[in-house]
VOPAFI-662004 format. One record per residue: residue number from 1; chain; x, y, z of N, C-alpha, C, O in turn. Coordinates in steps of 0.02 Angstrom, whole numbers. Layout:
# VOPAFI-662004
SITE   i ch    n.u    n.v    n.w   ca.u   ca.v   ca.w    c.u    c.v    c.w    o.u    o.v    o.w
SITE NUM  A      X      Y      Z      X      Y      Z      X      Y      Z      X      Y      Z
...
END
This chain:
# VOPAFI-662004
SITE   i ch    n.u    n.v    n.w   ca.u   ca.v   ca.w    c.u    c.v    c.w    o.u    o.v    o.w
SITE   1  A    482    440   -600    427    439   -522    484    496   -467    480    549   -436
SITE   2  A    526    450   -480    607    469   -426    570    577   -427    543    613   -469
SITE   3  A    588    583   -366    576    685   -369    494    718   -379    478    778   -377
SITE   4  A    439    643   -394    398    678   -392    338    660   -338    321    607   -311
SITE   5  A    317    721   -334    264    728   -254    193    675   -259    171    671   -316
SITE   6  A    168    648   -225    159    618   -243     73    644   -227     66    669   -171
SITE   7  A     12    640   -268    -51    650   -304    -94    670   -236   -107    628   -192
SITE   8  A   -109    717   -235   -174    730   -187   -227    692   -178   -271    731   -196
SITE   9  A   -247    654   -166   -313    629   -142   -354    601    -78   -316    587    -32
SITE  10  A   -384    597    -73   -434    589    -41   -460    529    -30   -492    493    -68
SITE  11  A   -441    517     35   -473    411     74   -492    421     94   -487    456    145
SITE  12  A   -575    371     41   -639    356    105   -614    303    159   -618    245    138
SITE  13  A   -578    313    246   -576    269    279   -635    262    323   -680    303    327
SITE  14  A   -631    193    366   -692    168    434   -639    156    477   -598    111    466
SITE  15  A   -635    196    529   -600    202    588   -666    151    646   -726    160    657
SITE  16  A   -637    122    659   -669    123    753   -694    179    772   -697    229    735
SITE  17  A   -713    177    834   -763    249    868   -791    220    895   -841    203    863
SITE  18  A   -789    191    966   -823    134   1004   -866    193   1036   -890    165   1086
SITE  19  A   -889    258   1037   -945    321   1048   -988    252   1025  -1010    212   1067
SITE  20  A   -999    242    939  -1034    238    900  -1082    170    935  -1144    163    936
SITE  21  A  -1041    135    956  -1060     88   1006  -1069      6    970  -1021    -20    941
SITE  22  A  -1145    -33    976  -1170    -98    935  -1097   -134    922  -1039   -125    940
SITE  23  A  -1140   -190    873  -1072   -221    838  -1072   -204    790  -1094   -246    751
SITE  24  A  -1046   -124    752  -1024    -96    732   -965    -30    732   -944      4    685
SITE  25  A   -953    -27    785   -912     27    779   -886     78    774   -860    114    816
SITE  26  A   -897     88    664   -835    100    649   -887    163    613   -948    165    601
SITE  27  A   -859    186    607   -880    287    566   -854    305    506   -794    300    516
SITE  28  A   -862    326    442   -815    374    401   -770    423    421   -785    463    465
SITE  29  A   -702    424    385   -675    452    393   -627    451    327   -599    399    309
SITE  30  A   -620    521    290   -582    524    262   -525    566    272   -527    622    299
SITE  31  A   -476    538    250   -409    549    246   -352    569    210   -310    523    206
SITE  32  A   -329    638    172   -305    652    141   -231    634    131   -202    614    181
SITE  33  A   -200    637     79   -133    600     51    -86    647    122    -52    614    161
SITE  34  A    -91    714    131    -49    744    172    -74    716    228    -20    687    233
SITE  35  A    -96    702    263   -107    650    306    -54    599    331    -19    598    382
SITE  36  A    -61    541    262     -9    514    269     53    505    266     94    465    288
SITE  37  A     51    574    216    145    585    213    199    645    213    259    639    199
SITE  38  A    162    712    234    187    729    266    193    727    329    159    709    377
SITE  39  A    291    772    307    327    768    366    351    691    379    373    679    435
SITE  40  A    350    650    342    391    600    354    379    563    304    331    563    264
SITE  41  A    452    514    311    495    427    285    475    404    281    489    366    327
SITE  42  A    406    366    233    363    324    250    377    290    187    399    319    138
SITE  43  A    357    187    191    389    151    162    279    150    106    225    166    131
SITE  44  A    291    130     46    195    158     20    225     92    -32    270    105    -71
SITE  45  A    189     11    -26    190    -32    -93    121    -48    -88     93    -68    -37
SITE  46  A     84    -35   -165     28    -55   -158     42   -114   -219     97   -119   -246
SITE  47  A    -27   -168   -242    -19   -208   -218    -83   -242   -289   -100   -194   -323
SITE  48  A   -102   -278   -303   -170   -276   -347   -216   -290   -306   -270   -279   -333
SITE  49  A   -225   -318   -226   -305   -327   -210   -261   -347   -126   -202   -355   -108
SITE  50  A   -327   -348    -94   -297   -398    -19   -351   -464    -22   -408   -460    -46
SITE  51  A   -322   -523      6   -343   -601      7   -313   -631    -71   -317   -687    -95
SITE  52  A   -278   -562   -101   -242   -630   -166   -180   -639   -150   -144   -602   -116
SITE  53  A   -161   -709   -185   -121   -736   -160    -49   -731   -138    -27   -773    -98
SITE  54  A     -7   -678   -166     61   -664   -166     28   -605   -131     39   -625    -74
SITE  55  A     14   -579   -127     -1   -509    -82    -16   -556    -18     42   -570     -4
SITE  56  A    -46   -582     19    -82   -621     79    -38   -684     95    -36   -702    154
SITE  57  A     -3   -718     48     55   -756    105    132   -732     58    164   -780     35
SITE  58  A    153   -680     48    178   -654     75    211   -579     86    240   -560    136
SITE  59  A    197   -540     23    196   -470     37    196   -431     99    235   -392    126
SITE  60  A    118   -464    116     85   -435    167    113   -439    257    120   -397    301
SITE  61  A    126   -526    253    170   -523    303    237   -529    320    262   -555    369
SITE  62  A    271   -492    255    353   -512    257    382   -435    303    423   -423    348
SITE  63  A    322   -387    249    325   -331    275    299   -289    361    331   -245    391
SITE  64  A    233   -322    381    239   -338    442    296   -362    467    333   -332    507
SITE  65  A    304   -405    449    356   -443    496    432   -417    516    472   -432    560
SITE  66  A    432   -353    438    509   -342    467    539   -260    448    587   -227    429
SITE  67  A    449   -260    475    404   -188    533    486   -129    571    506    -74    551
SITE  68  A    512   -176    634    576   -181    672    620   -118    620    631    -57    622
SITE  69  A    632   -171    582    700   -166    539    685   -105    481    728    -67    458
SITE  70  A    629   -105    467    656     15    427    625     13    492    604    -45    489
SITE  71  A    603     39    561    592     79    600    668    134    620    686    191    632
SITE  72  A    698     34    608    805     53    637    817    106    602    840    156    631
SITE  73  A    800    108    514    816    110    454    779    197    452    769    231    401
SITE  74  A    772    206    488    712    277    494    682    301    477    682    362    469
SITE  75  A    635    254    458    540    234    404    497    267    463    441    254    442
SITE  76  A    492    286    497    414    312    481    324    260    499    289    263    549
SITE  77  A    316    227    451    267    224    434    282    163    389    340    144    399
SITE  78  A    252    128    345    255     93    328    191     90    323    159     78    374
SITE  79  A    153    102    249     98     82    231     76     45    149    114     46    101
SITE  80  A    -11      6    147     23    -35     84    -76      9     81   -118     27    121
SITE  81  A    -67      5    -10   -138     32    -53   -154    -13    -72   -119    -55   -100
SITE  82  A   -211    -15    -62   -236    -87   -158   -314     -9   -157   -330     38   -121
SITE  83  A   -340    -47   -226   -370    -65   -286   -448    -98   -227   -479   -148   -244
SITE  84  A   -463    -68   -177   -483   -100   -143   -526    -53   -100   -513      7   -101
SITE  85  A   -605    -90    -41   -612    -32    -23   -615     -9     58   -557    -17     77
SITE  86  A   -649     12    106   -627     20    156   -659    -39    191   -640    -29    248
SITE  87  A   -702   -104    193   -709   -115    233   -676   -176    188   -645   -204    233
SITE  88  A   -666   -204    143   -620   -234    116   -540   -220    141   -500   -265    127
SITE  89  A   -529   -197    156   -438   -169    194   -467   -183    250   -426   -225    268
SITE  90  A   -513   -182    302   -508   -173    353   -506   -235    401   -474   -243    453
SITE  91  A   -567   -291    355   -577   -358    377   -501   -396    329   -487   -456    330
SITE  92  A   -473   -359    302   -395   -398    287   -356   -400    325   -331   -453    344
SITE  93  A   -338   -332    350   -304   -289    396   -299   -352    468   -249   -379    492
SITE  94  A   -378   -358    489   -382   -393    566   -383   -476    540   -376   -519    583
SITE  95  A   -393   -495    472   -371   -555    426   -297   -598    474   -279   -645    509
SITE  96  A   -279   -533    441   -186   -532    461   -157   -523    534   -102   -548    547
SITE  97  A   -189   -492    574   -163   -462    663   -105   -412    638    -56   -410    675
SITE  98  A   -105   -367    576    -84   -322    579    -87   -271    623   -133   -231    620
SITE  99  A    -31   -267    676    -20   -227    718     24   -155    700     15   -105    734
SITE 100  A     72   -155    643    130   -134    621     90   -112    545     32    -93    550
SITE 101  A    109   -114    501     45    -90    439     16    -66    421    -29    -99    394
SITE 102  A     11      5    416    -64     18    419   -111     44    321    -96     81    273
SITE 103  A   -159      5    336   -193    -24    252   -226     45    237   -266     75    274
SITE 104  A   -195     71    162   -239    133    165   -277    113    106   -238     97     61
SITE 105  A   -349    107     86   -421    117     49   -422    140    -21   -453    191    -35
SITE 106  A   -387    103    -73   -407    148   -117   -445    131   -205   -433    121   -265
SITE 107  A   -522    139   -124   -569     97   -170   -602    114   -251   -637     78   -286
SITE 108  A   -583    167   -261   -602    211   -351   -513    212   -391   -492    246   -438
SITE 109  A   -487    175   -359   -398    182   -373   -408    234   -413   -429    237   -471
SITE 110  A   -389    280   -369   -404    364   -404   -305    390   -356   -272    426   -394
SITE 111  A   -280    379   -307   -212    371   -319   -207    360   -362   -214    399   -409
SITE 112  A   -180    267   -365   -158    238   -438   -193    261   -493   -161    237   -539
SITE 113  A   -228    284   -512   -220    274   -574   -199    366   -563   -175    365   -620
SITE 114  A   -191    422   -546   -147    469   -516    -87    463   -558    -69    488   -611
SITE 115  A    -50    401   -494     43    382   -498     42    328   -568     73    276   -555
SITE 116  A     19    331   -624     10    318   -667      3    235   -673      1    206   -728
SITE 117  A      1    210   -623     -3    131   -604    -57     79   -587    -56     28   -553
SITE 118  A   -107    113   -626   -194     73   -628   -191      6   -693   -164      2   -748
SITE 119  A   -219    -23   -666   -175    -98   -735   -262   -119   -754   -294   -127   -702
SITE 120  A   -281   -124   -782   -339   -171   -811   -321   -255   -788   -266   -276   -805
SITE 121  A   -371   -303   -747   -344   -373   -716   -430   -399   -732   -457   -442   -697
SITE 122  A   -466   -363   -796   -526   -403   -832   -495   -472   -838   -532   -518   -821
SITE 123  A   -428   -489   -861   -412   -539   -856   -443   -617   -815   -473   -665   -840
SITE 124  A   -413   -599   -719   -422   -628   -661   -500   -609   -647   -523   -629   -593
SITE 125  A   -536   -576   -685   -596   -542   -671   -592   -492   -596   -638   -483   -555
SITE 126  A   -536   -470   -594   -523   -423   -551   -546   -356   -568   -580   -339   -520
SITE 127  A   -546   -289   -630   -539   -260   -641   -496   -215   -665   -447   -229   -700
SITE 128  A   -514   -148   -644   -459   -122   -628   -403   -111   -544   -424    -89   -490
SITE 129  A   -326   -136   -562   -324   -132   -508   -242    -94   -516   -220    -66   -566
SITE 130  A   -199   -107   -435   -142    -70   -455   -110   -144   -469   -131   -201   -463
SITE 131  A    -26   -101   -502    -27   -145   -547     43   -127   -472     54    -74   -442
SITE 132  A     85   -212   -464    116   -207   -391    191   -158   -384    245   -161   -413
SITE 133  A    164   -117   -333    241    -93   -342    254    -43   -302    210      0   -304
SITE 134  A    313    -28   -253    334     19   -171    386     90   -203    414    116   -252
SITE 135  A    374     93   -148    393    190   -164    441    193   -107    394    165    -79
SITE 136  A    503    202    -47    515    257     -7    483    329    -25    492    348    -83
SITE 137  A    448    371     16    439    444     17    444    480     77    417    457    127
SITE 138  A    471    528     81    505    599    103    448    620    113    410    597     70
SITE 139  A    420    656    154    405    740    149    351    718    112    308    751    141
SITE 140  A    310    678     56    269    670      9    314    679    -67    301    698   -124
SITE 141  A    366    657    -37    386    652   -105    441    597   -136    498    597   -114
SITE 142  A    420    549   -192    455    513   -209    521    505   -209    540    531   -261
SITE 143  A    562    486   -182    649    441   -169    684    397   -207    727    399   -250
SITE 144  A    631    331   -161    653    274   -216    596    282   -244    561    333   -245
SITE 145  A    579    207   -277    551    181   -358    587    134   -329    644    136   -308
SITE 146  A    518     54   -332    508    -18   -333    456    -65   -412    408   -102   -400
SITE 147  A    470    -58   -453    443    -63   -473    440   -139   -494    488   -177   -500
SITE 148  A    353   -156   -505    378   -211   -552    393   -264   -617    420   -281   -564
SITE 149  A    402   -302   -667    435   -294   -722    370   -317   -756    324   -349   -730
SITE 150  A    378   -287   -839    316   -325   -864    219   -260   -859    169   -262   -895
SITE 151  A    235   -215   -800    167   -134   -804    141   -171   -897    159   -146   -950
SITE 152  A    110   -216   -891     23   -207   -939    -41   -214   -919    -41   -211   -857
SITE 153  A    -91   -221   -938   -155   -237   -961   -159   -313   -958   -126   -349   -995
SITE 154  A   -188   -328   -927   -212   -400   -920   -154   -444   -909   -167   -502   -925
SITE 155  A    -76   -432   -878    -47   -485   -872    -65   -554   -816    -90   -571   -763
SITE 156  A    -21   -580   -889    -19   -654   -869     20   -691   -807     -4   -748   -806
SITE 157  A     51   -689   -773     89   -650   -736     64   -588   -687     41   -531   -693
SITE 158  A     88   -647   -623    130   -600   -558    190   -595   -547    224   -640   -521
SITE 159  A    216   -522   -569    296   -535   -522    316   -516   -468    296   -460   -452
SITE 160  A    352   -544   -428    333   -515   -380    425   -492   -332    453   -546   -324
SITE 161  A    450   -458   -315    547   -463   -299    563   -380   -305    578   -360   -249
SITE 162  A    564   -341   -341    583   -308   -325    529   -249   -288    548   -196   -263
SITE 163  A    478   -267   -291    434   -213   -226    434   -247   -150    410   -221   -100
SITE 164  A    474   -319   -156    478   -340    -92    498   -294    -17    527   -240    -20
SITE 165  A    480   -323     43    514   -282     83    592   -290     90    629   -242     93
SITE 166  A    617   -364     94    678   -364     78    717   -347     34    777   -353     46
SITE 167  A    683   -302    -74    739   -270    -71    725   -232    -61    732   -210   -118
SITE 168  A    700   -177    -25    712   -132    -18    736   -109     50    767    -55     49
SITE 169  A    729   -139    107    801   -143    196    873   -135    103    912    -89     93
SITE 170  A    862   -194     61    950   -182     37    946   -127     27    978    -84     56
SITE 171  A    892   -116    -29    916    -23    -47    904     33     35    951     68     53
SITE 172  A    867     32     59    910     58    146    958     51    147    984    104    130
SITE 173  A    993     16    156   1035    -25    226   1109    -15    127   1151    -56    109
SITE 174  A   1095     38     99   1149     42     41   1163    -50     16   1204    -57    -29
SITE 175  A   1139    -98     37   1176   -129     23   1155   -149    -76   1192   -186   -108
SITE 176  A   1097   -117   -104   1112   -117   -169   1107    -55   -227   1124    -66   -285
END
């Protein structure tokens, strides 16, 4: 993965638009890979799903809490991607009161599949989801790669550690 360009994908997002009015002032907005990655150095982390235990208890909240540390180390943005639709990702963001982390809905799993990280999690009733991984992406090119061990379909465990914000910070600081 290191040295490879991230796949060119269009994500179908929902954004707040007060001009719509009413109780649901959101509209569809397509955002392509370049809009997220071009000219920026970012941390991308991908996880099995919004509202799932490890993702909601540790990974997303810790990235949110440690966001200032990433900024100090030259990271422009931190993105969380999951094979969930825009409605679920937006609800998850509101539920977690996110202020810094930007959520990317990969509803069809296209980006995840093209990254080679799509796995079957039917054993949990999830269907196709992302394997847990993270990357430092510089101007659309993978600079560093953090993949959890045990990549497989219907994995019985949910490994977490390689893609943790604490581990990525250690690498960025040259401690690892």
